[in-house]
Every structure is written in C-alpha cells, then in structure tokens.
N, C-alpha and C positions, 0 to 999 in steps of 0.2 A: 142538533143533530147528532146522533149517537156516535157516529165514527168520524167526527170532525178531526181529531188528532191523527187518526190513522191516514185519512185523506191528505193531510198536511205532509205527513211523513212520506206517504207514497209519492206525492209531487216533488218533495225534496229530492228522494233517491233517484227518481226518473231524471231530474234535472241534472245531478251531479254523475250520473251514471258513466258518462263518456271520460271523466277524469278520476272516477272512484278508486281503481287500483293504484293508479300513479300517485294520487295524493295520500292514499293509505300508507303507501311504502315510504313517501317522502316525509309525511308528518310524524310517522312513528320510528324514522330511520330504520325501516324494514323490520322492527322488532314485533310487529303485529303477527308475523308469521310464526315467530317463537312462542308467543303467547297462545296461539291457536293450536300449536303442536302440544303444548303443555295441557291444554283442556283435553285434547284427544287421548294423550297419555294418561291422564286421570281416570277417563272415561273407559278405556280399554275395550273398544269395539273388537268383536271376534268375527272370524269368518263364518258366514252363514246366518249372521243377524240381520234384521231389518231395522233400519235407522231412518231418521228424519232430521234434516237441517232447517230449522224454522227461521224465517227472516234471512234467508241464505245469501242475499246479495248476489256476488259474482261467484259465489260457490267455492271459497276456499276451504272451508270445514267439510262440505260434501265430498271434495276431491280427496282430503286427507283420510276421512273415514272409508271412503270407498276402497282405498288400498288395503284397508284392514278386514273388511267384510266381504269382499269379493273372493273368489268367484261364485260362491254359493249364496251370498247374502245380496242385500239392495239398500239403496238409500234414496230417499226423496227429498228433493230441495224444494223449498216452498216459500214463495215471496209475493207480495202484493204489488210491487213495482215491475211493470212489465219491461221496461227498458233495462233495468239492470239484470233482470232475469235473462233477457235475451243474450247478454254478454256471458252469462254463466253457459247457457246453451251452446254458443259459439266455442267457448272454451273446450267444452264437452266433446264437440265435433271435432276439434283439432287434436285433442287427446285420444280420440277414438274410444271414449268411455261409454259403455253400453250398460253400466250398472246403476247409473243415476237417472232417476225420473224427475222432470221439472214440472212444478205445478204453480200457476198464478192463482193465489189465493190469500185471503187475509187470514191470519193465525187464529183468531178469534171465532171465525166461521167455519173452522174444519169440523166435519162431522166425526164426532169421537167413535161412532159406530162403524165407520168405513174401514178402518184399519187400525191395528194395534202394532206399536214398535217396541222393539228391544231396548232402544235407546233413542234420546232426543237431544240435540244440541243447538245453541243458539249463540252468536257473537254479535254484540252490539245492537241487539234487537229488542231485548226485554223492556228496556226503559222507554222504548219508542211505542209500546202497545198502548191502546187506548186505556186499558185497565191492567196493571201488573199483576194483581191478584187473580183476575180472571185468567191471564195468560198462564200462570203457574198451575192454576186448577186445570186449564185445558190440556197442558202437558201431562198432568197427573192421569187424566182419563184417556190419553193417547197411548199411555205406556201400558205394555203387558205387566203381570205380576212380576215382581222382583227386577223390573226395568229400572234404568237410571237415566238422569237427564243432568246436563251441565250447561251453564250460562257464563260467557265470558262477556264483561262490560267494564265501563269506568267505575271506579270505587268512590262511592259518595262519602268522602271523609269529613270528619268532625270539622265544624265552622272554625276558621282562623288556625287550624292546626297546619304545620308546614306542608303536608301533602295538598291540603285544601288550597292554601296560597299559591303553590307552585302550580297546581292544576289550573286555577283562574287565570294567572299570568301567562302560562304557556297557551291557553285557549284563546285568550284575547289578543296577545301580541304576536304568537307564532302562527297558530293556526288560522286565525281570521286574516292576518296580513297576507300569508302566502295564498290562502284561497281566494283573495281579492284579485290577485293576478289573473285569475280565470274568471273573474266576475261572479263568484260563487261565495263571497263572504257572508251574505245573508243567510245562506243554507248551512255554512258551517258555524255560524254564531249560534245556530240552534242547539248545538252540542251542550253548551253551559246550561242553557234554560232546561234541557232535557234531563241533565244530572241533577240540577236543583230540585226537580219533582220526582226524582228517583229514590225510592226508600233505601235507607242506610242498611248496613250489614245486619244488624240485630232484627230490624223491621223485615227484611227478606227471610231470615231464618224462621221467624215467628210466623210469617204467612205460610212458607212452605209446610211447616209443622201442622198448622191449622188445616191446611189442604189435605193432609193425610201421609205425607212423606214420613217414612219410619226413621230415615237417617239423612242428616242434612250437615253438610260441611261448607265453610266458606273460608278462603284464604286470599290474601292481597299479594300482588306481584308487582314488580317494577316500582319499588319504594312508595307502595301504597297508592299508586295511581290506578291500577287495574285491580278488579276483583273476580274471582272464580266462585261460582255457586255450584256445588255438586249435590244432587238429590238422589235418593234411593227409595223405590217404592216398596 
C-alpha cells in the first residue's frame, strides 16, 4: 500500500494527541519552544506573506509565524491527523486567531497548483513522510520563486558518536519510560525507528540541491541532538 507509513504515523499522532503538548514540554524540558523560535528566526517571515506549516500538529509553528505575517498575511496549518488538528483549531479559537487556516490533508497529496507560498515550515514531520525526497520536492513546488523553507527535526548523528549514543539512551530510557505511564510507549518508541530511516545531514543537503533549491543550509542545535534545514528557492 503506497501510504502505509503515512497511515501508521497518522494513527500514532491521533492516539497521542490528548497528551501531545504536555509530553513535548515534559520530554524536552520545554526546550522545543526555543528550537521552534530559532527556526522562525532563521526563516524571517514578514508581514503580508503567505505561509504554510506542514505536519503542523497542534500548531506551535503556525502561531509563531502568524504573529509575524499578520495582519496582512496568512498561514495555513496542514496535518493528516484529525484529532491533533482539532486541538490546534481549539487553540486558535481560544487565541481568537483569524489569520490561520487549518486543513486536514496528507502533505504528499497537496495540489501544487492550488496555492503558492512565500514560506513553508515543518517541525518533526519530514522524517515521518512516506518519502522524504518527495516531501522536499513537494515543498519546492509549493513555494513561490525566491521562497524559503525550514525543517526542524531530530539530527541523525553518525553511528556510535557521542550525540548518537546519548540520543539512543535518552529515547529508550527516558522517553519510552515516561510515555509508558500514559500507555503510549509503543507510539513514542517509534521516534528512534523513524530517525534510523531518516537521511543524514549530507544526504538531506544533496536531496535538496538535486530537487532544485539554490541555497541549502544545515545546522545542529542542542549538542547535536536536533537539526535545522533551511532551503532557499
């Protein structure tokens, strides 16, 4: 089945949706908010621009970018997991944010002719796509000329390196153990599996350049645990 992985990921995020924000903050010691702000800082969204937050989850990035592009611009939050997207919608209602549009859709099925964006962001979603290369290619065609895109995700460190060893121990001992308290250990154990199949830094850079991006930047943060990929069309 072509979208087997996408369906698996959608089911995972639907199941963990009720504890998603809580566990994100707990397991990252609240640092995920700083990493997302770093991504937005590097992308520099401007008032009046149109943006998309792909695999938006509960909308953290969408809300951050909305502050930058409003009141003249807009942002579209897109995710295939309905339960987690409903949480984003509820947040939007509480914040009375009218600048964000929410869409239930698989990233790889977005019609590239429907709309072009000045910028696109994605946090912890690229490695979960059915095909990373197709995902980056989709982003390329969804961007306007001179548009830019940014991806925040786990850094796939070199095997047996200190960051790699720390990452494995942290995911297996801390993340899985804590998530098991909420009967979500199987869902959070998926993270290590997804990182293992995720392209490394140089592979991501190569893919992005082959897709057509003119400028590609990659930097690691938090002692090599996370990576930020910035692409310019």
